C-alpha positions as a Python dict, from the first residue, in 0.01 Angstrom:
ca = {
    (1, 'M'): (0, 0, 0),
    (2, 'F'): (259, -263, -17),
    (3, 'L'): (287, -646, 85),
    (4, 'A'): (604, -813, 209),
    (5, 'M'): (587, -1179, 207),
    (6, 'N'): (847, -1465, 356),
    (7, 'R'): (792, -1784, 235),
    (8, 'F'): (903, -2107, 456),
    (9, 'K'): (961, -2433, 350),
    (10, 'V'): (882, -2605, 704),
    (11, 'K'): (1044, -2926, 749),
    (12, 'L'): (791, -3274, 762),
    (13, 'G'): (710, -3286, 1117),
    (14, 'S'): (825, -2920, 1230),
    (15, 'E'): (498, -2769, 1147),
    (16, 'A'): (381, -2745, 1521),
    (17, 'D'): (678, -2580, 1654),
    (18, 'F'): (675, -2333, 1369),
    (19, 'E'): (388, -2205, 1451),
    (20, 'T'): (431, -2167, 1784),
    (21, 'V'): (729, -1982, 1742),
    (22, 'W'): (511, -1715, 1524),
    (23, 'R'): (245, -1764, 1740),
    (24, 'E'): (477, -1683, 2064),
    (25, 'R'): (688, -1384, 1907),
    (26, 'D'): (603, -1025, 2003),
    (27, 'S'): (624, -904, 1644),
    (28, 'H'): (672, -489, 1783),
    (29, 'L'): (482, -424, 1479),
    (30, 'R'): (184, -295, 1653),
    (31, 'T'): (365, 58, 1712),
    (32, 'V'): (537, 121, 1376),
    (33, 'P'): (410, 374, 1189),
    (34, 'G'): (274, 229, 859),
    (35, 'F'): (153, -106, 976),
    (36, 'K'): (-156, -240, 876),
    (37, 'T'): (-221, -665, 907),
    (38, 'F'): (-20, -971, 951),
    (39, 'N'): (-139, -1315, 862),
    (40, 'L'): (68, -1647, 874),
    (41, 'L'): (-94, -1870, 607),
    (42, 'R'): (-2, -2240, 559),
    (43, 'G'): (-12, -2432, 233),
    (44, 'P'): (29, -2719, 60),
    (45, 'T'): (264, -3029, 176),
    (46, 'K'): (540, -3189, -81),
    (47, 'D'): (719, -3467, 27),
    (48, 'D'): (961, -3288, 209),
    (49, 'H'): (812, -2999, 354),
    (50, 'T'): (541, -2788, 414),
    (51, 'L'): (494, -2435, 288),
    (52, 'Y'): (438, -2103, 488),
    (53, 'A'): (401, -1771, 403),
    (54, 'S'): (436, -1474, 638),
    (55, 'H'): (257, -1196, 515),
    (56, 'S'): (205, -797, 633),
    (57, 'V'): (64, -513, 440),
    (58, 'W'): (215, -152, 545),
    (59, 'A'): (101, 219, 396),
    (60, 'S'): (403, 214, 215),
    (61, 'R'): (686, 72, 105),
    (62, 'A'): (885, 372, 285),
    (63, 'D'): (714, 270, 620),
    (64, 'F'): (824, -103, 560),
    (65, 'E'): (1182, -7, 463),
    (66, 'A'): (1176, 238, 770),
    (67, 'W'): (1079, -46, 1011),
    (68, 'T'): (1339, -280, 862),
    (69, 'R'): (1618, -18, 980),
    (70, 'S'): (1458, 20, 1363),
    (71, 'E'): (1503, -101, 1646),
    (72, 'A'): (1168, -291, 1675),
    (73, 'F'): (1268, -455, 1362),
    (74, 'R'): (1619, -618, 1547),
    (75, 'K'): (1396, -679, 1817),
    (76, 'A'): (1146, -881, 1644),
    (77, 'H'): (1419, -1114, 1458),
    (78, 'G'): (1670, -1097, 1728),
    (79, 'S'): (1659, -1482, 1777),
    (80, 'A'): (1528, -1627, 1412),
    (81, 'G'): (1868, -1790, 1373),
    (82, 'A'): (1777, -2045, 1629),
    (83, 'N'): (1480, -2178, 1382),
    (84, 'K'): (1702, -2245, 1143),
    (85, 'P'): (1665, -2656, 1196),
    (86, 'L'): (1282, -2597, 1115),
    (87, 'Y'): (1368, -2476, 735),
    (88, 'L'): (1477, -2623, 426),
    (89, 'G'): (1692, -2374, 287),
    (90, 'H'): (1638, -1990, 371),
    (91, 'P'): (1274, -1828, 411),
    (92, 'E'): (1214, -1617, 77),
    (93, 'V'): (1171, -1269, 79),
    (94, 'E'): (871, -1153, -203),
    (95, 'L'): (794, -740, -160),
    (96, 'F'): (492, -640, -383),
    (97, 'D'): (361, -263, -426),
    (98, 'S'): (-17, -192, -543),
    (99, 'V'): (-141, -171, -851),
    (100, 'L'): (-520, -193, -843),
    (101, 'A'): (-688, -252, -504),
    (102, 'Q'): (-1047, -322, -430),
    (103, 'S'): (-1254, -391, -131),
    (104, 'V'): (-1600, -485, -31),
    (105, 'E'): (-1713, -175, 63),
    (106, 'D'): (-1572, -22, -249),
    (107, 'Q'): (-1874, -260, -409),
    (108, 'A'): (-2129, -149, -189),
    (109, 'A'): (-2098, 236, -295),
}
């Protein structure tokens, strides 16, 4: 398993617009080999921003990297620059390889 995260510092007052962008965009992920799941998470609010994290799970790092070079990726990110006024700074990318995984199903066995 491989996890890709982007952290966004969203300007105070722009949270609803930011969430709408994500809710209404076509990510083109459903047809991408190796894609497992996506979540947008809202974190704490500070003096000047609310922290958000987008988080996608992939079968492997190779699947994620193939997606970043794909037409689906270009389509999904084509208008990303238009949303820069909603953030403080640039999104921070964080990439993780799975070392240990457990699930509820594992505990039942």
